[in-house]
N, C-alpha and C positions, 0 to 999 in steps of 0.2 A: 474755152475761156483762157485768156492769157494770164500767166502767173506773175509776170513782171512787165514793167512799162515798155520794154524793148521787144516783146514777143508779138510782132505784128506781121511777120512774113508768112507766106503760104505754108512753108515747112513747119513753122511754129504752130500755126492753126491746126495742122494735121498731127501735131505731136511728134514730129520726126526729128526734132532737135533735142538732144539729150543734155539739158542744162544742169550744171552743178553750181554749188555756191560755196565760197570760202567766207567765213565770218571772223572778223578780228576786232578787238577793242584797241583803239589808238589813244595813247595817253597824251592828252593835250595839257596845257598849263593849269586849267581850272575845271576840266571835265574829261570824260572818256567819250570819244567819238566812235560810233559804230560804223565799221567799214564792211560792206558786202561786195563780193566780186562774183558776178555771174559769168560763166564761161561754158563752152562745150568741153566735154571730157577730154577730147584729143588735144586741148590747149591748156592742160593743167600746169605744165611747167612754166609757160609764159604768165599764166594767172598768178602763180606763186611769186614769180619775179616781180610783177607789178604790185602785188600786195605787200611784199617785203620792202620794196622801195617806198611805198606809200607810208608805211609805218615809220620810216626815217624822215621822209620829206614833210609830211603834214605838221608835225610838231616844230620842225625847223622853220617852216613858212610862217607859222603863227608867231614864233619868237622874233623872227626878222621883221614882221609887220608891226609888232608891238601892240597888237589888237587881237582879241579872242577870235578864233576861227568862227565864221558865221553859220556853220552848220553843225548839227550833232550827229548827223548820219549821212553817209555817202554810199551810193550804189555805183559800183564800177562795172561796166558791161563790156565784155569782149565779144563783139558781134561781127562775124565775117560778112554780114550782109551790108554793112556800112561802108561808104566810100571815103569818109573823112572823120576825124575825131571831133567831138564837140561836147559842150557842157550843157546840162539841163538842170532844172531846179532840184531834181532828186539825185543827180550824179553825173558821171562822165561816161560817154560812149567812146570806145577805142575802135578804130576801123581795121579792116582786113590787113592792110599793109603794116599796121602797128602790132598786129597779133602774130604775124608770121616771123617777125624779128623784134628785137628789143628797142623801143623808143621811149625811154623814161622822160626825156625832155618834153615830149608832147603831152604825156600824162601830167607832169608837173605844171606845164603851161595851162592845161585845162583846170587844174585845182586852183590856180591863181584867179580864175574867173569868179570864184565864189567871193572874193574880196571886191572885185571891180565890176561884177555883173556880167551878163552875157553880151556886152557890147563888142562890136567888131571894129571899133575905130583903130586907126593905125597906132595911136598912142597906147591904148590898152593892150593890143596884140604885142606891141614891142616890149612893154613892161612885163607882161606875162611870160614872154620868152626870155627876158633878161634875168628875172628873179631867181630861177634855179641856179644859174651861174653865180650870181651875187651871193646867194646863200652858201653855196659851196666854198667860194673864195673867202668868205668871211668866217669860215670855220664852224658854222652852225650845223653842218651835216658832214658825216665822214666822207672824206675825199678818196675814194678808191680810183685807181687808174681807169678801170673800165667805165664807171659811172661818169667820171670827169670827161673822158673822151667822148662818150655818147652825148652828153649835154653840150659840150663845146663844139663838136662837129655838126650836130643837128642845126644849130643856129649860126655856125661859122664865126664864133667869137674867138678873138685872139687874147683878150684880157678884159677883166671886169674890175680890177683893182683900182681904187681911187684913193686919194690922200684923205678924204673925209667922206663918210657914207651917211648921207641924210636919211632920216626915217621916211618911209614911203607915205605914211599918213600924216597930214598937216594938222596938228592939234587945233590950230586957230579956225579950221573949217568944220570941226566935229559937229557943232550944233546948228549948222546952216541947212 
């Protein structure tokens, strides 16, 4: 029997994958979000990297959006069987290429889908890619050189600074 939603490969079914879990509480504006990161033991360092960056990014995302984060629990799955990263209702899957090296921009992009849904329209994908850069440029998240470079080079941004930064959620559309 699979312990987690991502355990569906033959190796998982035979119990050959040694899954570990990191559990953290993320302090949001009005609640604590439970973050679970499932990973193979050999990927502990990258798991800690993604968890620590999630602790910084999720509260910054909520503040930037001006709207309570829509989930109280996220399962982050680092699964080398996956070919691409994606968001599911329970959490985020990171693919093998994102596990072997650090791609925080991709993780942050997937977190944004919790606000905009799992849509793959060009608009939603573009906004989700842009938000981490905008959050960092607007001082809502500590701007380390490494993180800044990883976000800006992943999406090939040159600048996100604007003279006036409109809120992402239009209050006039809230009750429609």
